[in-house]
N, C-alpha and C positions, 0 to 999 in steps of 0.2 A: 115130841117138844109139846110142852103144856103151857097155855098162857092164863094169866090170872089177873084179876082186876078189870079194868076198862079195857083190856086186849081180847078178853073171853068173848067180847062181840063177835070177833073173826073164828073163832073156832074153840073150844077147849082144849082139845087134843087133835095134832096135826101130825101126820108121817112125811117127813122128809128125808132125801138121801143125801145129807151133805156132811162136809166134813169139819166145819167150824162153826160157831154161834152166828159170825160174821156172815157166812153163805146163807145160812138160814134166815137169815134178818133181810139181806138182797133177796132171796128167793120170794119170800111172802111180800116184800115190798113192789116186787115184779108183778106177781100173781093175784093178790088180794087187794081191791080197790080200796082206797082208803088207809090200808094199813100202814104205809109210809108216813101220811100226813100225822096219823095218830101217835106214832114213835116220836116224831119230831117234836110234836106237841107236849109232850109230857117227859117223866123221869121213869128209868126203868132200871131193874136189875135183872142181870143174867146169872142163874145156877146151871151150874152143870152136876149132877150126882150128890145134889145136895150142899154143894159148895158154891160159893162168890167166887166169878170170874172177875 
C-alpha cells in the first residue's frame, strides 16, 4: 500500500495482509496513532492497480 500527500507522514509504503481497502484502512486506524483522525479530516481517493475504486 502506498500513501501520498499528507498521509505520507504515516509512511510512504506499507505492507499489509488484507483482502480489501476497507480492511487496510481499519488496520492502519487501529495501529497507527493519528491515522484515523487524519482520514476523518481530509478527502482521499483509493486506487487499486491504477484504477479508482
